[in-house]
KOLLOLO-513859 format. One record per residue (C-alpha): x, y negated, z negated. Coordinates in nm, 3 decimals, decimal comma, padded with zeros to 5 digits. Example, Ala and Ser with C-alpha at 12.3 -4.5 7.8 and 13.67 -1.06 7.14 Angstrom:
+---------+---------+---------+
!       x !       y !       z !
+---------+---------+---------+
!  01,230 !  00,450 ! -00,780 !
!  01,367 !  00,106 ! -00,714 !
+---------+---------+---------+
This chain:
+---------+---------+---------+
!       x !       y !       z !
+---------+---------+---------+
!  04,527 !  01,677 !  06,434 !
!  04,282 !  01,919 !  06,276 !
!  04,008 !  01,655 !  06,257 !
!  03,711 !  01,890 !  06,240 !
!  03,875 !  02,160 !  06,029 !
!  03,843 !  02,413 !  06,307 !
!  04,094 !  02,664 !  06,173 !
!  03,999 !  02,666 !  05,806 !
!  03,945 !  02,998 !  05,630 !
!  03,629 !  03,030 !  05,424 !
!  03,625 !  03,265 !  05,125 !
!  03,491 !  03,612 !  05,197 !
!  03,142 !  03,681 !  05,063 !
!  03,119 !  04,056 !  05,092 !
!  03,045 !  04,056 !  05,464 !
!  03,195 !  04,400 !  05,519 !
!  02,989 !  04,647 !  05,715 !
!  02,900 !  04,778 !  06,054 !
!  02,946 !  04,468 !  06,270 !
!  03,126 !  04,521 !  06,599 !
!  03,465 !  04,407 !  06,721 !
!  03,468 !  04,116 !  06,965 !
!  03,586 !  04,214 !  07,311 !
!  03,519 !  04,585 !  07,260 !
!  03,168 !  04,647 !  07,394 !
!  03,037 !  04,351 !  07,198 !
!  02,656 !  04,359 !  07,175 !
!  02,441 !  04,160 !  07,413 !
!  02,074 !  04,066 !  07,399 !
!  01,921 !  04,281 !  07,674 !
!  01,669 !  04,018 !  07,782 !
!  01,639 !  03,693 !  07,591 !
!  01,279 !  03,586 !  07,546 !
!  01,221 !  03,223 !  07,446 !
!  00,979 !  03,149 !  07,166 !
!  00,628 !  03,044 !  07,260 !
!  00,570 !  02,685 !  07,365 !
!  00,329 !  02,629 !  07,078 !
!  00,550 !  02,774 !  06,801 !
!  00,808 !  02,610 !  06,574 !
!  01,117 !  02,747 !  06,759 !
!  01,040 !  02,628 !  07,111 !
!  01,387 !  02,465 !  07,143 !
!  01,576 !  02,788 !  07,090 !
!  01,868 !  02,878 !  06,865 !
!  02,243 !  02,839 !  06,898 !
!  02,577 !  02,906 !  06,729 !
!  02,908 !  02,733 !  06,761 !
!  03,245 !  02,616 !  06,632 !
!  03,342 !  02,962 !  06,503 !
!  03,652 !  03,030 !  06,301 !
!  03,766 !  03,363 !  06,157 !
!  03,512 !  03,372 !  05,873 !
!  03,232 !  03,129 !  05,957 !
!  03,016 !  02,987 !  06,233 !
!  02,766 !  02,701 !  06,261 !
!  02,406 !  02,809 !  06,332 !
!  02,150 !  02,571 !  06,480 !
!  01,780 !  02,547 !  06,560 !
!  01,506 !  02,285 !  06,589 !
!  01,174 !  02,298 !  06,406 !
!  00,857 !  02,168 !  06,569 !
!  00,545 !  02,076 !  06,368 !
!  00,711 !  02,171 !  06,041 !
!  00,450 !  02,160 !  05,771 !
!  00,689 !  02,258 !  05,493 !
!  00,756 !  02,576 !  05,303 !
!  01,051 !  02,815 !  05,340 !
!  01,307 !  02,766 !  05,614 !
!  01,635 !  02,945 !  05,649 !
!  01,858 !  03,181 !  05,846 !
!  01,958 !  03,546 !  05,827 !
!  02,281 !  03,695 !  05,967 !
!  02,305 !  04,071 !  06,007 !
!  02,547 !  04,331 !  06,136 !
!  02,268 !  04,509 !  06,325 !
!  01,989 !  04,405 !  06,559 !
!  01,723 !  04,544 !  06,323 !
!  01,847 !  04,317 !  06,041 !
!  01,875 !  04,611 !  05,803 !
!  02,216 !  04,496 !  05,679 !
!  02,203 !  04,126 !  05,597 !
!  02,554 !  03,983 !  05,543 !
!  02,459 !  03,615 !  05,502 !
!  02,134 !  03,444 !  05,411 !
!  02,059 !  03,081 !  05,333 !
!  01,732 !  02,893 !  05,296 !
!  01,513 !  02,676 !  05,080 !
!  01,156 !  02,570 !  05,018 !
!  01,071 !  02,214 !  05,120 !
!  00,739 !  02,038 !  05,067 !
!  00,624 !  01,741 !  05,275 !
!  00,354 !  01,480 !  05,228 !
!  00,285 !  01,506 !  05,601 !
!  00,388 !  01,736 !  05,887 !
!  00,727 !  01,672 !  06,051 !
!  00,682 !  01,675 !  06,431 !
!  01,043 !  01,756 !  06,521 !
!  01,370 !  01,806 !  06,336 !
!  01,690 !  02,007 !  06,354 !
!  01,836 !  02,259 !  06,112 !
!  02,207 !  02,346 !  06,092 !
!  02,350 !  02,601 !  05,851 !
!  02,713 !  02,710 !  05,824 !
!  02,724 !  03,089 !  05,788 !
!  03,028 !  03,180 !  05,575 !
!  03,193 !  03,489 !  05,434 !
!  03,202 !  03,670 !  05,769 !
!  03,474 !  03,900 !  05,896 !
!  03,721 !  03,804 !  06,170 !
!  03,657 !  03,926 !  06,522 !
!  03,306 !  04,051 !  06,456 !
!  02,975 !  04,016 !  06,637 !
!  02,666 !  03,936 !  06,432 !
!  02,294 !  03,897 !  06,494 !
!  02,113 !  03,596 !  06,352 !
!  01,761 !  03,453 !  06,337 !
!  01,590 !  03,158 !  06,173 !
!  01,267 !  03,164 !  05,977 !
!  01,003 !  02,902 !  05,906 !
!  00,739 !  03,031 !  05,666 !
!  00,650 !  03,374 !  05,805 !
!  00,756 !  03,291 !  06,163 !
!  01,091 !  03,412 !  06,297 !
!  01,290 !  03,264 !  06,582 !
!  01,427 !  03,469 !  06,870 !
!  01,743 !  03,662 !  06,782 !
!  02,088 !  03,544 !  06,884 !
!  02,432 !  03,703 !  06,892 !
!  02,732 !  03,517 !  06,758 !
!  03,097 !  03,607 !  06,699 !
!  03,371 !  03,497 !  06,467 !
!  03,712 !  03,427 !  06,612 !
!  03,945 !  03,727 !  06,596 !
!  04,258 !  03,757 !  06,385 !
!  04,555 !  03,978 !  06,464 !
!  04,612 !  04,199 !  06,764 !
!  04,372 !  04,161 !  07,056 !
!  04,358 !  04,341 !  07,391 !
!  04,137 !  04,091 !  07,573 !
!  03,910 !  03,793 !  07,523 !
!  03,664 !  03,640 !  07,770 !
!  03,562 !  03,274 !  07,780 !
!  03,293 !  03,116 !  07,999 !
!  03,390 !  02,761 !  08,100 !
!  03,098 !  02,526 !  08,180 !
!  03,035 !  02,158 !  08,246 !
!  02,799 !  01,907 !  08,403 !
!  02,448 !  02,039 !  08,344 !
!  02,196 !  01,792 !  08,486 !
!  01,834 !  01,886 !  08,409 !
!  01,656 !  01,700 !  08,694 !
!  01,917 !  01,810 !  08,953 !
!  01,814 !  02,176 !  08,953 !
!  01,762 !  02,498 !  08,761 !
!  02,026 !  02,617 !  08,516 !
!  02,091 !  02,944 !  08,702 !
!  02,459 !  02,922 !  08,609 !
!  02,370 !  02,948 !  08,241 !
!  02,146 !  03,246 !  08,305 !
!  02,410 !  03,425 !  08,514 !
!  02,666 !  03,379 !  08,238 !
!  02,420 !  03,494 !  07,970 !
!  02,309 !  03,809 !  08,150 !
!  02,625 !  03,918 !  08,332 !
!  02,920 !  03,727 !  08,185 !
!  03,000 !  03,954 !  07,890 !
!  03,137 !  03,645 !  07,715 !
!  03,301 !  03,630 !  07,376 !
!  03,286 !  03,251 !  07,377 !
!  03,133 !  02,967 !  07,580 !
!  03,344 !  02,656 !  07,626 !
!  03,139 !  02,355 !  07,741 !
!  03,364 !  02,069 !  07,854 !
!  03,110 !  01,790 !  07,863 !
!  02,824 !  01,625 !  08,046 !
!  02,589 !  01,862 !  07,865 !
!  02,318 !  01,610 !  07,950 !
!  02,286 !  01,288 !  08,153 !
!  02,161 !  00,945 !  08,053 !
!  01,999 !  00,829 !  08,378 !
!  01,639 !  00,722 !  08,440 !
!  01,398 !  00,881 !  08,684 !
!  01,480 !  00,737 !  09,025 !
!  01,851 !  00,715 !  08,949 !
!  02,133 !  00,967 !  08,994 !
!  02,038 !  01,326 !  09,083 !
!  01,662 !  01,285 !  09,029 !
!  01,549 !  01,298 !  09,394 !
!  01,407 !  01,649 !  09,363 !
!  01,307 !  01,631 !  08,996 !
!  00,933 !  01,596 !  09,050 !
!  00,915 !  01,888 !  09,294 !
!  01,109 !  02,106 !  09,046 !
!  00,898 !  01,989 !  08,750 !
!  01,216 !  01,859 !  08,588 !
!  01,144 !  01,487 !  08,550 !
!  01,372 !  01,347 !  08,278 !
!  01,227 !  01,261 !  07,938 !
!  01,220 !  00,973 !  07,868 !
!  01,177 !  00,856 !  08,226 !
!  01,390 !  00,550 !  08,153 !
!  01,763 !  00,550 !  08,083 !
!  01,844 !  00,670 !  07,735 !
!  01,976 !  00,388 !  07,515 !
!  01,803 !  00,405 !  07,176 !
!  01,834 !  00,679 !  06,912 !
!  01,487 !  00,808 !  07,006 !
!  01,587 !  00,822 !  07,374 !
!  01,889 !  01,042 !  07,308 !
!  01,691 !  01,274 !  07,081 !
!  01,412 !  01,312 !  07,339 !
!  01,657 !  01,397 !  07,617 !
!  01,840 !  01,654 !  07,401 !
!  01,508 !  01,807 !  07,305 !
!  01,400 !  01,834 !  07,669 !
!  01,722 !  02,011 !  07,773 !
!  01,683 !  02,256 !  07,486 !
!  01,345 !  02,369 !  07,622 !
!  01,515 !  02,518 !  07,930 !
!  01,495 !  02,901 !  07,905 !
!  01,829 !  02,961 !  08,078 !
!  02,013 !  02,721 !  07,850 !
!  01,846 !  02,890 !  07,554 !
!  01,958 !  03,230 !  07,684 !
!  02,325 !  03,135 !  07,698 !
!  02,313 !  02,966 !  07,359 !
!  02,168 !  03,288 !  07,218 !
!  02,427 !  03,511 !  07,391 !
!  02,752 !  03,376 !  07,244 !
!  02,897 !  03,102 !  07,024 !
!  02,981 !  02,772 !  07,194 !
!  03,267 !  02,530 !  07,149 !
!  03,163 !  02,195 !  07,293 !
!  03,323 !  01,865 !  07,383 !
!  03,152 !  01,562 !  07,528 !
!  03,259 !  01,374 !  07,839 !
!  03,096 !  01,045 !  07,939 !
!  02,728 !  01,111 !  08,013 !
!  02,651 !  01,214 !  07,656 !
!  02,687 !  00,839 !  07,593 !
!  02,695 !  00,656 !  07,932 !
!  02,878 !  00,690 !  08,263 !
!  03,254 !  00,623 !  08,260 !
!  03,259 !  00,550 !  07,888 !
!  03,574 !  00,437 !  07,712 !
!  03,668 !  00,315 !  07,365 !
!  03,490 ! -00,020 !  07,387 !
!  03,218 !  00,027 !  07,647 !
!  03,100 !  00,209 !  07,958 !
!  03,038 !  00,139 !  08,326 !
!  02,670 !  00,217 !  08,271 !
!  02,622 ! -00,007 !  07,969 !
!  02,504 ! -00,365 !  08,015 !
!  02,492 ! -00,652 !  07,768 !
!  02,111 ! -00,653 !  07,768 !
!  02,118 ! -00,294 !  07,638 !
!  02,255 ! -00,410 !  07,304 !
!  02,595 ! -00,360 !  07,138 !
!  02,799 ! -00,070 !  07,275 !
!  02,884 !  00,049 !  06,923 !
!  02,514 !  00,088 !  06,841 !
!  02,447 !  00,288 !  07,156 !
!  02,753 !  00,507 !  07,099 !
!  02,646 !  00,570 !  06,738 !
!  02,297 !  00,671 !  06,851 !
!  02,436 !  00,905 !  07,115 !
!  02,680 !  01,079 !  06,882 !
!  02,425 !  01,114 !  06,603 !
!  02,188 !  01,290 !  06,845 !
!  02,473 !  01,501 !  06,987 !
!  02,580 !  01,634 !  06,648 !
!  02,220 !  01,686 !  06,536 !
!  02,128 !  01,878 !  06,851 !
!  02,437 !  02,095 !  06,899 !
!  02,586 !  02,384 !  06,694 !
!  02,892 !  02,182 !  06,596 !
!  03,083 !  02,089 !  06,285 !
!  03,105 !  01,718 !  06,223 !
!  03,442 !  01,567 !  06,126 !
!  03,471 !  01,374 !  05,804 !
!  03,494 !  01,002 !  05,861 !
!  03,503 !  00,890 !  06,223 !
!  03,280 !  01,128 !  06,419 !
!  03,439 !  01,021 !  06,748 !
!  03,741 !  01,234 !  06,655 !
!  03,612 !  01,554 !  06,808 !
!  03,948 !  01,722 !  06,864 !
!  04,131 !  02,011 !  06,702 !
!  04,258 !  02,367 !  06,731 !
!  04,105 !  02,714 !  06,742 !
!  04,315 !  03,030 !  06,703 !
!  04,211 !  03,335 !  06,907 !
!  04,387 !  03,625 !  06,742 !
!  04,740 !  03,686 !  06,864 !
!  04,637 !  03,593 !  07,220 !
!  04,580 !  03,221 !  07,238 !
!  04,559 !  02,879 !  07,080 !
!  04,276 !  02,664 !  07,213 !
!  04,333 !  02,289 !  07,171 !
!  04,032 !  02,066 !  07,236 !
!  04,093 !  01,710 !  07,358 !
!  03,876 !  01,400 !  07,316 !
!  03,942 !  01,161 !  07,604 !
!  03,648 !  00,916 !  07,598 !
!  03,562 !  00,740 !  07,277 !
!  03,863 !  00,748 !  07,047 !
!  04,154 !  00,595 !  07,239 !
!  04,069 !  00,551 !  07,609 !
!  04,138 !  00,208 !  07,757 !
!  03,896 !  00,076 !  08,019 !
!  03,939 !  00,227 !  08,363 !
!  04,128 !  00,039 !  08,633 !
!  03,890 ! -00,094 !  08,897 !
!  03,966 ! -00,072 !  09,267 !
!  03,872 ! -00,439 !  09,275 !
!  04,229 ! -00,491 !  09,154 !
!  04,366 ! -00,329 !  09,471 !
!  04,627 ! -00,583 !  09,588 !
!  04,564 ! -00,599 !  09,964 !
!  04,263 ! -00,617 !  10,191 !
!  04,121 ! -00,275 !  10,272 !
!  04,188 ! -00,330 !  10,642 !
!  04,548 ! -00,450 !  10,589 !
!  04,817 ! -00,316 !  10,820 !
!  04,934 !  00,011 !  10,668 !
!  05,267 ! -00,014 !  10,851 !
!  05,356 ! -00,360 !  10,716 !
!  05,644 ! -00,326 !  10,462 !
!  05,509 ! -00,613 !  10,249 !
!  05,165 ! -00,449 !  10,231 !
!  05,317 ! -00,116 !  10,135 !
!  05,536 ! -00,281 !  09,871 !
!  05,233 ! -00,454 !  09,718 !
!  05,044 ! -00,124 !  09,699 !
!  05,343 !  00,051 !  09,545 !
!  05,374 ! -00,225 !  09,283 !
!  05,003 ! -00,192 !  09,200 !
!  05,040 !  00,182 !  09,145 !
!  05,351 !  00,132 !  08,933 !
!  05,262 ! -00,176 !  08,727 !
!  04,881 ! -00,180 !  08,707 !
!  04,771 !  00,183 !  08,722 !
!  05,100 !  00,298 !  08,573 !
!  05,109 !  00,042 !  08,292 !
!  05,296 !  00,212 !  08,005 !
!  05,063 !  00,063 !  07,746 !
!  04,749 !  00,230 !  07,881 !
!  04,607 !  00,506 !  07,662 !
!  04,373 !  00,797 !  07,734 !
!  04,396 !  01,026 !  07,430 !
!  04,646 !  00,842 !  07,210 !
!  04,956 !  00,922 !  07,009 !
!  04,779 !  01,118 !  06,736 !
!  04,629 !  01,367 !  06,979 !
!  04,951 !  01,408 !  07,177 !
!  05,142 !  01,481 !  06,857 !
!  04,874 !  01,727 !  06,751 !
!  04,882 !  01,905 !  07,086 !
!  05,260 !  01,930 !  07,068 !
!  05,253 !  02,070 !  06,715 !
!  04,974 !  02,317 !  06,787 !
!  05,155 !  02,446 !  07,096 !
!  05,485 !  02,473 !  06,907 !
!  05,314 !  02,677 !  06,636 !
!  05,148 !  02,895 !  06,899 !
!  05,485 !  02,969 !  07,060 !
!  05,643 !  03,041 !  06,723 !
!  05,363 !  03,290 !  06,652 !
!  05,441 !  03,469 !  06,980 !
!  05,108 !  03,393 !  07,143 !
!  05,110 !  03,416 !  07,523 !
!  04,850 !  03,145 !  07,595 !
!  04,790 !  02,783 !  07,508 !
!  04,460 !  02,651 !  07,645 !
!  04,385 !  02,279 !  07,662 !
!  04,010 !  02,203 !  07,665 !
!  04,015 !  01,890 !  07,878 !
!  03,747 !  01,668 !  08,031 !
!  03,887 !  01,507 !  08,349 !
!  04,134 !  01,635 !  08,611 !
!  04,493 !  01,627 !  08,486 !
!  04,680 !  01,710 !  08,808 !
!  04,789 !  01,444 !  09,057 !
!  04,520 !  01,411 !  09,324 !
!  04,506 !  01,149 !  09,598 !
!  04,232 !  01,091 !  09,851 !
!  04,293 !  01,237 !  10,194 !
!  04,331 !  00,973 !  10,464 !
!  03,965 !  00,961 !  10,562 !
!  04,043 !  00,707 !  10,834 !
!  04,204 !  00,992 !  11,030 !
!  04,071 !  01,312 !  10,866 !
!  03,700 !  01,231 !  10,865 !
!  03,528 !  01,270 !  11,205 !
!  03,458 !  00,935 !  11,372 !
!  03,084 !  00,997 !  11,389 !
!  03,075 !  01,072 !  11,015 !
!  03,275 !  00,759 !  10,934 !
!  03,019 !  00,561 !  11,133 !
!  02,731 !  00,725 !  10,948 !
!  02,890 !  00,670 !  10,607 !
!  02,974 !  00,305 !  10,667 !
!  02,690 !  00,178 !  10,884 !
!  02,502 !  00,021 !  10,591 !
!  02,775 !  00,021 !  10,326 !
!  03,062 ! -00,223 !  10,299 !
!  03,176 ! -00,031 !  09,990 !
!  03,209 !  00,291 !  10,191 !
!  03,392 !  00,112 !  10,471 !
!  03,640 ! -00,043 !  10,228 !
!  03,687 !  00,286 !  10,045 !
!  03,763 !  00,480 !  10,363 !
!  04,013 !  00,218 !  10,476 !
!  04,187 !  00,216 !  10,138 !
!  04,247 !  00,590 !  10,156 !
!  04,514 !  00,514 !  10,417 !
!  04,734 !  00,404 !  10,127 !
!  04,732 !  00,729 !  09,927 !
!  04,517 !  00,600 !  09,641 !
!  04,419 !  00,824 !  09,347 !
!  04,102 !  01,027 !  09,399 !
!  03,950 !  00,892 !  09,079 !
!  04,094 !  00,635 !  08,839 !
!  03,866 !  00,770 !  08,565 !
!  04,081 !  01,086 !  08,561 !
!  04,437 !  01,128 !  08,427 !
!  04,556 !  00,968 !  08,752 !
!  04,425 !  00,641 !  08,612 !
!  04,654 !  00,689 !  08,309 !
!  04,976 !  00,837 !  08,456 !
!  05,203 !  00,707 !  08,177 !
!  04,987 !  00,888 !  07,920 !
!  05,013 !  01,207 !  08,127 !
!  05,391 !  01,168 !  08,132 !
!  05,390 !  01,136 !  07,753 !
!  05,179 !  01,451 !  07,716 !
!  05,400 !  01,649 !  07,953 !
!  05,714 !  01,527 !  07,775 !
!  05,570 !  01,638 !  07,439 !
!  05,498 !  01,984 !  07,580 !
!  05,846 !  02,011 !  07,732 !
!  05,995 !  01,902 !  07,399 !
!  05,871 !  02,225 !  07,240 !
!  05,901 !  02,440 !  07,555 !
!  05,524 !  02,496 !  07,584 !
!  05,338 !  02,605 !  07,895 !
!  04,961 !  02,553 !  07,911 !
!  04,646 !  02,643 !  08,098 !
!  04,435 !  02,330 !  08,117 !
!  04,063 !  02,392 !  08,170 !
!  03,864 !  02,098 !  08,301 !
!  03,513 !  01,990 !  08,396 !
!  03,369 !  01,656 !  08,517 !
!  03,423 !  01,671 !  08,895 !
!  03,141 !  01,913 !  08,997 !
!  03,372 !  02,136 !  09,203 !
!  03,613 !  02,429 !  09,170 !
!  03,985 !  02,350 !  09,172 !
!  04,305 !  02,541 !  09,095 !
!  04,591 !  02,296 !  09,037 !
!  04,961 !  02,319 !  08,967 !
!  05,070 !  02,097 !  08,677 !
!  05,412 !  01,944 !  08,742 !
!  05,584 !  01,663 !  08,556 !
!  05,760 !  01,376 !  08,734 !
!  06,080 !  01,585 !  08,753 !
!  05,899 !  01,873 !  08,923 !
!  05,906 !  02,094 !  08,612 !
!  05,599 !  02,320 !  08,597 !
!  05,397 !  02,262 !  08,282 !
!  05,128 !  02,514 !  08,372 !
!  04,804 !  02,558 !  08,565 !
!  04,480 !  02,365 !  08,569 !
!  04,151 !  02,551 !  08,623 !
!  03,861 !  02,320 !  08,708 !
!  03,505 !  02,448 !  08,696 !
!  03,218 !  02,351 !  08,922 !
!  02,903 !  02,199 !  08,778 !
!  02,608 !  02,385 !  08,632 !
!  02,375 !  02,167 !  08,839 !
!  02,512 !  01,815 !  08,902 !
!  02,556 !  01,730 !  09,272 !
!  02,885 !  01,825 !  09,432 !
!  03,123 !  01,549 !  09,546 !
!  03,045 !  01,410 !  09,890 !
!  02,711 !  01,596 !  09,889 !
!  02,557 !  01,277 !  10,027 !
!  02,789 !  01,303 !  10,327 !
!  02,778 !  01,678 !  10,383 !
!  02,807 !  01,770 !  10,750 !
!  02,858 !  02,087 !  10,956 !
!  03,223 !  02,170 !  11,001 !
!  03,344 !  01,907 !  10,753 !
!  03,530 !  02,072 !  10,465 !
!  03,623 !  01,810 !  10,206 !
!  03,785 !  02,074 !  09,987 !
!  04,023 !  02,168 !  10,268 !
!  04,108 !  01,800 !  10,316 !
!  04,193 !  01,775 !  09,947 !
!  04,413 !  02,085 !  09,955 !
!  04,603 !  01,965 !  10,259 !
!  04,656 !  01,617 !  10,117 !
!  04,780 !  01,726 !  09,772 !
!  05,068 !  01,961 !  09,701 !
!  04,944 !  02,029 !  09,345 !
!  04,602 !  02,153 !  09,468 !
!  04,583 !  02,523 !  09,557 !
!  04,204 !  02,551 !  09,573 !
!  03,918 !  02,302 !  09,608 !
!  03,557 !  02,405 !  09,669 !
!  03,331 !  02,101 !  09,686 !
!  03,013 !  02,288 !  09,776 !
!  02,921 !  02,553 !  09,520 !
!  02,788 !  02,540 !  09,166 !
!  02,905 !  02,784 !  08,902 !
!  03,138 !  02,848 !  08,611 !
!  03,478 !  02,999 !  08,533 !
!  03,499 !  03,337 !  08,361 !
!  03,846 !  03,341 !  08,205 !
!  03,974 !  03,670 !  08,064 !
!  04,290 !  03,659 !  07,857 !
!  04,511 !  03,964 !  07,796 !
!  04,863 !  03,984 !  07,654 !
!  05,017 !  03,990 !  08,004 !
!  04,787 !  03,786 !  08,228 !
!  04,499 !  03,543 !  08,247 !
!  04,237 !  03,622 !  08,511 !
!  03,998 !  03,346 !  08,622 !
!  03,684 !  03,434 !  08,821 !
!  03,514 !  03,137 !  08,989 !
!  03,151 !  03,257 !  08,969 !
!  02,893 !  03,088 !  09,194 !
!  02,514 !  03,083 !  09,226 !
!  02,341 !  03,058 !  09,563 !
!  02,076 !  02,797 !  09,479 !
!  01,950 !  02,554 !  09,217 !
!  01,612 !  02,492 !  09,380 !
!  01,467 !  02,825 !  09,265 !
!  01,527 !  03,053 !  08,970 !
!  01,563 !  03,335 !  09,222 !
!  01,934 !  03,322 !  09,304 !
!  02,231 !  03,542 !  09,402 !
!  02,563 !  03,536 !  09,221 !
!  02,889 !  03,526 !  09,415 !
!  03,262 !  03,479 !  09,372 !
!  03,438 !  03,177 !  09,519 !
!  03,785 !  03,303 !  09,429 !
!  03,987 !  03,481 !  09,163 !
!  04,314 !  03,357 !  09,014 !
!  04,584 !  03,540 !  08,817 !
!  04,830 !  03,365 !  08,590 !
!  05,117 !  03,578 !  08,464 !
!  05,261 !  03,523 !  08,119 !
!  05,559 !  03,288 !  08,108 !
!  05,890 !  03,461 !  08,054 !
!  06,245 !  03,343 !  08,001 !
!  06,148 !  02,979 !  08,036 !
!  05,986 !  03,039 !  08,375 !
!  05,625 !  02,927 !  08,408 !
!  05,463 !  03,122 !  08,694 !
!  05,237 !  02,953 !  08,946 !
!  04,876 !  03,072 !  08,962 !
!  04,829 !  03,344 !  09,224 !
!  04,509 !  03,390 !  09,421 !
!  04,406 !  03,757 !  09,401 !
!  04,050 !  03,743 !  09,529 !
+---------+---------+---------+
């Protein structure tokens, strides 16, 4: 399963010295200051995909006229003790307007914090802090869990809050790092007023489009601050390519936009070039593998879009009219058969056999090593979630407002009477695959914490297999800036999150209003998840808050505890 060699051990290169232990007062940059807009490092710096002895370092170079470029890694902020240095002189016939530079820093010590900076000629980049993954005994480790950062939708205050106050050892970004849409499409209504009009203004399709959009996002000072504060481990979801992507296409890809494979190739090339990530040998869609966090945890990253996913089931296949009699036995039987035979088709794949086997083996090894935690880095909600019955739960006046000009909304509301899945793009659209994953985990006796993005809202979910056996807990983070679900139908006194909780026994928490991230702290005995919120996206002047706090006790004697709300 180790497709991107995430747990390899590089040879030591004399990196001993005064660097600090991760998790024990690890250094922070007091106030990150972006480089000037007219200098070569205006897109910031970043680090990512750490293992115990190495980490990938990234920057972009603007108006590169040639000469020396390289990176320095030091154990101190003054760069008096350099532990890794790499660079070269390059001469050009003509200036290069924009390019990226990635260097793998090797020979580092496990569980250490380091300072790094890039250099072009005599110009230095801002300084960043990175950390190798720890080895051996560990008292605590803190991960910031992010997803769904939409540049035109609002300011990246969530990133800034995490950078300045998170105290993070690692950032885990679960996808939708950027969005493909054109100006005038999804989440761009306030873009002009915020001076965040997408670049290019059309939908990104070509290689140049994807590069331009990545470059624009990287100019954001709050994104730059969080990249400089800690190493990132990143997965993509769908919008890095196109909405609701799958193995052979996407909902937001049309025939007149060219072959899907060409668009996917362009998107992934830009993604790897513009992120601090290691690229797998061979098929670069296979962005999955394992990271070991000392004696505390095994982190297993999933890829659920481009490698094995079958096309999503469309509600157009729903077997009865939306206004059919929901008390008619024949109607109910037809709906049940659709759920069982169409949605539940055993042949449908989301992540595929290779990943399931890799997850099983990684979790078995984690248990054998005595580690208390197995974290699955997942893109779309894994728990079972049905729509509430909006025909009865939604106020009549709001149903009228939602459906007055929309036959789609009317049909959707009426279909919720039949207990349909909340989103067939999620694991609920692939229930047989979920059963196979759960069975593989039960085979080795593994419990998991699944961390998830995608849905722009905070959730805490119980993960139960079809026999009612608890597999673990799912923690779902709200978006950095993408609009919350049902934000177009927000109304006083209407709490969609409460409706979701009451309609689904596996859902313990659902906040469909706030934006924020999850701050997950692992210790040998418990995992503590803070659901951190920000008060606004319309201004960079915001207040941080706490939606809720969840405690997960370590499994013991075969018992997997349910998450407990403690704040």
